[in-house]
C-alpha positions as CSV (number, residue, x, y, z in Angstrom):
1,M,-23.7,16.2,4.7
2,K,-26.4,13.7,5.4
3,K,-23.9,10.9,5.7
4,E,-21.9,13.0,8.2
5,K,-25.0,13.3,10.5
6,E,-25.5,9.6,10.5
7,M,-21.9,8.6,11.2
8,S,-20.5,8.7,14.7
9,F,-16.9,9.3,15.7
10,I,-16.3,5.6,16.0
11,D,-17.8,5.1,12.5
12,H,-15.3,7.7,11.2
13,L,-12.4,5.8,12.9
14,E,-13.6,2.5,11.3
15,E,-13.7,4.1,7.9
16,L,-10.3,5.6,8.4
17,R,-9.0,2.2,9.5
18,W,-9.9,0.7,6.2
19,H,-8.4,3.5,4.2
20,I,-5.2,3.0,6.1
21,I,-5.3,-0.8,5.6
22,R,-5.8,-0.4,1.8
23,S,-2.9,2.1,1.7
24,L,-0.6,-0.3,3.6
25,L,-1.6,-3.2,1.3
26,A,-0.6,-1.0,-1.7
27,I,2.8,-0.2,-0.1
28,I,3.4,-3.9,0.7
29,V,2.6,-4.9,-2.9
30,F,5.1,-2.5,-4.3
31,A,7.6,-3.4,-1.6
32,I,7.4,-7.1,-2.5
33,I,7.9,-6.2,-6.2
34,A,11.0,-4.1,-5.2
35,F,12.2,-6.9,-3.0
36,V,12.2,-9.6,-5.7
37,S,13.9,-7.1,-8.1
38,K,17.0,-6.5,-6.1
39,E,19.2,-6.4,-9.2
40,I,17.4,-3.3,-10.4
41,V,16.8,-1.8,-6.9
42,F,20.4,-2.1,-5.7
43,G,22.4,-2.6,-8.9
44,I,20.9,0.3,-10.8
45,I,18.9,2.6,-8.4
46,L,20.6,2.6,-5.0
47,L,24.2,2.0,-6.1
48,G,23.8,4.2,-9.2
49,P,25.0,7.4,-7.5
50,S,28.1,5.6,-6.2
51,K,29.3,5.0,-9.8
52,S,31.1,7.6,-12.0
53,D,28.8,6.7,-15.0
54,F,25.7,7.9,-13.2
55,W,23.5,10.1,-15.3
56,T,24.0,13.3,-13.2
57,Y,27.8,12.9,-13.3
58,Q,27.7,12.4,-17.1
59,A,25.5,15.4,-17.5
60,L,27.8,17.6,-15.4
61,C,30.8,16.4,-17.4
62,N,29.1,17.2,-20.7
63,L,28.3,20.7,-19.3
64,G,31.8,21.1,-18.1
65,Q,33.2,20.2,-21.6
66,Q,30.9,22.8,-23.2
67,I,32.0,25.6,-20.9
68,G,35.6,24.5,-20.6
69,V,35.6,23.4,-17.0
70,S,37.2,20.0,-16.6
71,A,36.5,19.9,-12.9
72,F,32.9,18.9,-13.6
73,C,34.0,15.5,-14.9
74,I,34.2,12.8,-12.2
75,D,36.5,9.9,-13.1
76,E,36.0,8.0,-9.8
77,L,34.4,8.2,-6.4
78,P,37.1,7.5,-3.8
79,F,35.2,5.3,-1.4
80,I,34.1,1.7,-1.0
81,I,30.8,0.3,0.4
82,Q,31.0,-2.4,3.1
83,S,28.6,-4.4,5.2
84,R,29.9,-4.5,8.7
85,Q,26.9,-6.3,10.2
86,M,26.0,-9.9,9.6
87,A,22.4,-9.1,8.7
88,G,23.3,-5.6,7.2
89,Q,22.6,-6.4,3.6
90,F,19.4,-8.3,4.4
91,M,18.0,-5.6,6.6
92,M,18.9,-2.9,4.0
93,H,17.2,-5.1,1.3
94,I,14.0,-5.1,3.4
95,S,14.0,-1.4,4.4
96,S,14.9,-0.1,1.0
97,S,12.2,-2.2,-0.6
98,F,9.7,-0.7,1.9
99,V,10.9,2.8,1.1
100,I,10.4,2.2,-2.6
101,G,7.0,0.7,-1.9
102,I,6.1,4.0,-0.1
103,I,7.3,6.1,-3.0
104,F,5.4,4.2,-5.7
105,A,2.3,3.7,-3.6
106,F,2.2,7.4,-2.5
107,P,-0.4,8.5,-5.1
108,Y,-2.8,5.7,-4.2
109,A,-2.2,6.2,-0.4
110,F,-2.9,10.0,-0.8
111,W,-6.0,9.2,-2.9
112,E,-7.3,7.0,0.0
113,F,-6.5,9.8,2.4
114,W,-8.4,12.3,0.2
115,R,-11.4,9.9,-0.1
116,F,-11.7,10.0,3.6
117,I,-11.5,13.8,3.8
118,S,-13.4,14.9,0.7
119,P,-17.0,13.9,1.9
120,G,-16.7,16.5,4.6
121,L,-15.8,19.4,2.3
122,Y,-18.3,22.0,1.3
123,V,-18.9,22.7,-2.4
124,N,-16.6,25.8,-2.5
125,E,-13.9,23.8,-0.8
126,K,-14.2,20.9,-3.2
127,K,-13.8,23.4,-6.1
128,A,-10.7,25.0,-4.5
129,A,-9.2,21.5,-3.9
130,R,-10.0,20.1,-7.3
131,G,-7.1,18.0,-8.6
132,A,-5.4,17.8,-5.2
133,T,-4.4,14.1,-5.6
134,F,-2.8,14.9,-9.0
135,Y,-0.9,18.0,-7.8
136,V,0.3,16.4,-4.5
137,S,1.5,13.3,-6.3
138,L,3.2,15.4,-9.1
139,L,5.0,17.5,-6.5
140,F,6.0,14.4,-4.6
141,F,7.5,12.7,-7.6
142,I,9.3,15.9,-8.7
143,G,10.8,16.1,-5.2
144,V,11.8,12.5,-5.3
145,M,13.5,13.0,-8.7
146,F,15.2,16.1,-7.5
147,G,16.4,14.3,-4.4
148,Y,17.7,11.3,-6.4
149,F,19.2,13.0,-9.4
150,I,20.4,16.3,-7.8
151,L,20.8,16.1,-4.0
152,T,22.0,12.5,-3.7
153,P,24.9,12.6,-6.3
154,I,26.1,16.0,-5.1
155,S,26.0,14.9,-1.5
156,I,27.8,11.6,-2.2
157,N,30.4,13.3,-4.3
158,F,31.1,15.9,-1.6
159,L,31.2,13.4,1.3
160,A,33.3,10.9,-0.7
161,N,35.9,13.5,-1.5
162,Y,35.9,15.2,1.9
163,Q,38.9,14.4,4.0
164,I,40.3,15.9,7.2
165,D,43.4,13.8,6.8
166,P,44.8,11.8,3.9
167,S,45.4,8.8,6.2
168,I,41.6,8.4,6.8
169,L,40.0,6.2,4.2
170,N,36.3,6.5,3.3
171,E,34.8,3.1,3.8
172,F,31.0,3.6,4.1
173,D,28.7,1.1,5.7
174,I,25.8,-0.1,3.5
175,I,23.4,0.9,6.2
176,S,24.8,4.5,6.3
177,Y,24.9,4.7,2.5
178,V,21.3,3.5,1.9
179,S,19.9,5.6,4.8
180,T,21.5,8.7,3.4
181,I,19.9,8.2,0.0
182,T,16.5,7.3,1.3
183,T,16.5,10.3,3.7
184,L,17.5,12.7,1.0
185,V,14.9,11.3,-1.5
186,L,12.0,11.1,1.0
187,A,12.8,14.5,2.6
188,S,12.9,16.1,-0.8
189,G,9.6,14.6,-1.8
190,M,7.9,15.8,1.4
191,L,9.5,19.3,1.2
192,F,8.2,19.7,-2.3
193,Q,4.7,19.5,-0.7
194,L,5.2,23.0,0.8
195,P,3.4,24.7,-2.0
196,M,0.3,22.7,-1.1
197,V,0.7,23.5,2.6
198,I,1.0,27.2,1.7
199,Y,-2.0,27.0,-0.6
200,F,-4.2,25.5,2.1
201,S,-3.0,27.9,4.7
202,K,-3.5,31.0,2.6
203,V,-6.8,30.4,0.9
204,E,-9.6,31.8,2.9
205,K,-11.8,28.8,2.2
206,Y,-9.6,26.8,4.5
207,N,-9.6,28.9,7.7
208,S,-9.7,25.8,9.8
209,F,-6.3,24.8,8.5
210,K,-4.6,28.2,9.3
211,S,-4.2,28.0,13.1
212,P,-2.5,24.6,13.4
213,L,-0.2,25.5,10.5
214,L,0.8,28.8,12.1
215,I,1.4,27.0,15.5
216,I,3.7,24.4,13.9
217,K,5.5,27.1,11.8
218,A,6.2,29.2,14.9
219,K,7.5,26.2,17.0
220,T,9.8,24.9,14.3
221,A,11.2,28.4,13.6
222,A,11.9,28.9,17.3
223,K,13.7,25.5,17.5
224,S,15.8,26.3,14.4
225,K,17.1,29.5,16.0
226,T,18.2,27.7,19.2
227,N,19.8,24.8,17.2
228,P,21.9,25.8,14.1
229,D,22.6,22.2,13.1
230,A,21.3,21.7,9.5
231,A,20.5,18.0,9.9
232,S,18.6,18.5,13.1
233,N,16.7,21.4,11.7
234,L,15.7,19.3,8.6
235,K,14.3,16.6,10.9
236,K,12.4,19.2,12.9
237,Y,10.9,20.7,9.8
238,L,9.9,17.3,8.5
239,K,8.3,16.5,11.9
240,G,6.6,19.8,11.8
241,F,5.3,19.2,8.2
242,V,3.7,15.9,9.2
243,M,2.2,17.4,12.4
244,C,0.8,20.2,10.2
245,W,-1.3,17.7,8.3
246,I,-2.3,15.7,11.3
247,I,-3.4,18.7,13.4
248,A,-5.1,20.2,10.3
249,I,-7.2,17.1,9.8
250,I,-8.2,17.1,13.5
251,Y,-9.2,20.8,13.3
252,F,-11.0,20.1,10.0
253,Y,-13.2,17.3,11.4
254,R,-13.8,19.1,14.6
255,D,-15.2,22.1,12.8
256,H,-17.2,20.2,10.2
257,L,-18.6,17.6,12.6
258,S,-19.7,20.3,15.0
259,I,-21.5,22.1,12.2
260,A,-23.1,18.8,11.1
261,K,-24.4,18.2,14.7
262,K,-25.9,21.6,14.9
263,A,-27.7,21.1,11.6
């Protein structure tokens, strides 16, 4: 707490700036690695769910053979992927590399974030939050794997086979295809953080986190009732999730810095 007394608000912003810079550098490093490995990133990872030999499709086919349901086997996906913009492939190469950089750098970025927050925690709070970086990273990667191996192939198979009229051909643009995959994967990774949000909002040691979390929860629930669209509600919940952490951090430092000043 001695360090907290000596540091002003500007000092905290300066320290936060360097944490953000180091996190961005880690993301850029992984993004560059992904950019130069386009055969793996596109040929195996991103285009994998568009091929019938993808792991999930093969696992479903094996399951179908065991239970006697041939409908689980997918011989082909009736769609083609096109690039309708001159810079479409290049822009998708950059954006997908950046997304992969975010995914692989997430543990380090969260560790930097936690290094900024942890000095202000009390002893009992540090004990309750022990292993936060590990559990947050674990849940994130479980969510990413769930989004990539479960949600993505199921969504692609459904959308590829959905037709309102046989005369309409499914010719997906590369931007739409990659955006769908990255949205599902990142959304799944973030939604799998809900156990941590619930933990911090329920434990009495984190009372300063409760009020902002309840406010965001009430607002997102109210918007969901007025708009039944699933995609719009997913975006609202993701925005609410991010706002939960931002407002919680502001409340956290407001409470702890005020206590430090009084001391």
